[in-house]
C-alpha positions in Angstrom: 0.0 0.0 0.0 1.5 3.3 -1.1 1.2 6.1 1.3 -0.2 9.5 0.2 3.2 11.1 -0.2 4.5 8.3 -2.4 1.4 8.2 -4.5 1.6 11.9 -5.1 5.3 12.0 -6.0 6.8 11.6 -9.5 10.5 11.5 -10.3 11.5 13.2 -13.5 14.9 12.5 -15.1 16.5 15.3 -17.0 19.7 15.0 -19.1 22.4 17.3 -17.8 22.3 19.2 -21.1 20.1 19.6 -24.2 16.9 18.1 -22.7 13.7 18.9 -24.6 12.2 21.9 -22.7 8.8 21.6 -24.3 8.4 18.0 -23.2 9.6 18.8 -19.7 7.4 21.9 -19.2 4.2 20.3 -20.6 4.8 17.1 -18.5 5.5 19.2 -15.4 2.4 21.4 -15.9 0.1 18.3 -16.3 1.6 16.7 -13.2 1.4 19.8 -11.1 -2.1 20.6 -12.2 -3.1 17.2 -11.0 -1.6 18.0 -7.6 1.5 15.7 -7.9 4.8 16.5 -6.3 7.6 16.4 -8.9 11.3 15.8 -8.2 14.1 16.1 -10.7 16.9 13.6 -10.8 20.1 14.0 -13.0 23.8 13.4 -12.8 24.4 17.1 -13.6 26.8 18.7 -11.2 25.1 22.0 -11.6 21.7 22.9 -13.1 20.5 20.9 -16.1 20.4 23.0 -19.2 17.7 22.6 -21.8 18.2 22.8 -25.6 17.1 26.5 -25.5 19.0 27.4 -22.3 16.3 26.7 -19.6 18.1 25.9 -16.3 16.6 23.4 -13.9 18.2 22.4 -10.7 18.0 18.7 -9.8 16.6 17.7 -6.5 18.6 14.5 -6.2 21.3 12.7 -8.1 21.2 9.2 -9.4 22.8 7.7 -6.3 20.1 8.9 -4.0 17.1 7.7 -5.9 14.8 5.3 -3.9 12.0 4.0 -6.0 9.9 3.5 -2.8 9.5 7.3 -2.5 7.8 7.7 -5.9 4.8 6.3 -7.8 6.5 6.8 -11.2 9.7 7.7 -13.0 9.5 9.7 -16.2 12.5 10.2 -18.6 12.4 13.4 -20.6 14.0 13.3 -24.1 15.7 15.6 -26.4 19.2 15.4 -28.0 20.8 15.3 -24.5 19.0 12.0 -23.6 21.1 10.2 -26.3 24.1 10.7 -24.0 22.3 8.3 -21.5 21.5 5.5 -23.9 24.3 3.5 -22.4 24.1 4.7 -18.8 24.2 1.8 -16.3 23.1 4.0 -13.4 20.0 5.1 -15.2 19.3 1.4 -16.2 19.4 0.4 -12.6 16.9 3.2 -11.6 14.4 2.2 -14.3 14.8 -1.5 -13.5 14.2 -0.9 -9.8 11.0 1.1 -10.6 9.8 -1.7 -13.0 10.6 -4.4 -10.4 8.6 -2.5 -7.8 5.7 -2.3 -10.2 5.9 1.4 -10.4 5.0 3.4 -13.6 8.0 4.0 -15.9 7.6 6.5 -18.7 10.0 7.8 -21.4 9.4 10.3 -24.3 11.3 11.2 -27.5 14.8 9.7 -27.5 14.5 8.4 -23.9 12.7 5.2 -24.7 16.0 3.9 -26.1 17.2 3.9 -22.5 14.3 1.7 -21.5 15.0 -0.6 -24.4 18.7 -0.9 -23.6 17.9 -1.5 -19.9 15.7 -4.5 -20.9 12.3 -3.0 -20.1 10.8 -3.1 -23.6 11.6 -6.7 -24.4 8.5 -8.4 -25.9 6.3 -5.3 -25.7 5.3 -2.6 -28.1 6.8 0.9 -27.8 7.3 4.2 -29.6 10.0 6.9 -29.6 11.2 9.9 -31.6 10.7 8.9 -35.3 14.4 9.5 -36.1 15.4 7.0 -33.4 13.0 4.2 -34.4 15.7 2.1 -35.9 17.3 1.9 -32.5 14.2 0.1 -31.2 13.7 -2.0 -34.3 17.3 -3.1 -34.4 17.0 -4.1 -30.7 14.1 -6.3 -31.6 11.5 -4.0 -30.0 8.0 -3.9 -31.5 8.1 -0.3 -32.7 4.7 1.4 -33.1 4.3 4.6 -35.1 2.0 6.3 -32.5 2.1 9.3 -30.2 1.8 7.2 -27.0 2.1 3.5 -26.4 1.0 2.0 -23.1 1.9 -1.6 -22.2 1.4 -2.6 -18.5 3.0 0.1 -16.4 5.3 1.3 -19.2 4.5 4.4 -21.2 6.5 5.5 -24.2 5.8 8.6 -26.3 7.1 10.0 -29.6 8.0 13.6 -28.7 6.8 17.1 -27.8 3.5 16.9 -29.7 2.6 13.8 -27.5 3.8 15.3 -24.2 0.4 16.2 -22.8 -1.1 12.8 -23.7 2.0 11.1 -22.4 1.8 12.9 -19.0 -2.0 12.2 -18.7 -1.4 8.5 -19.5 1.2 8.3 -16.7 -1.2 10.1 -14.3 -4.0 7.6 -15.2 -1.8 4.7 -14.2 -1.0 6.2 -10.8 -4.6 6.8 -9.8 
């Protein structure tokens, strides 16, 4: 049984640089409008910097993430997320959330992280169209859709899907 605090808390991963600001701001707005507490995690030593210069300070680094404190983890995409495609620390975080039956979401280029962490095996998923061959070559059932929901895993194609993506994550938490 999740307590009120956990059920109302969502962890958002931001790349240290070049994250997609539109995806972040839309997702954040949807979560906050629904009364959720949002916390930012990153391995950035200073503030995370968006593709257009937006600065966001992380609340916690990768090493302090405890999946029991959150109902979901959401990975924001953008060019900077490609730097995390092979990040073992991020793999461990998303694997822990999945093992704990928490919601795991990724948008734009970030679903590749889920694929490489082994979370998308034998399930359909989507991502930024330019990255679809990463999923296909990994044997993932790529779907050309805005949002794909399978179990507790939500993947989305990019900024145009951000609102639907965030709402899908919220519906899983309720």
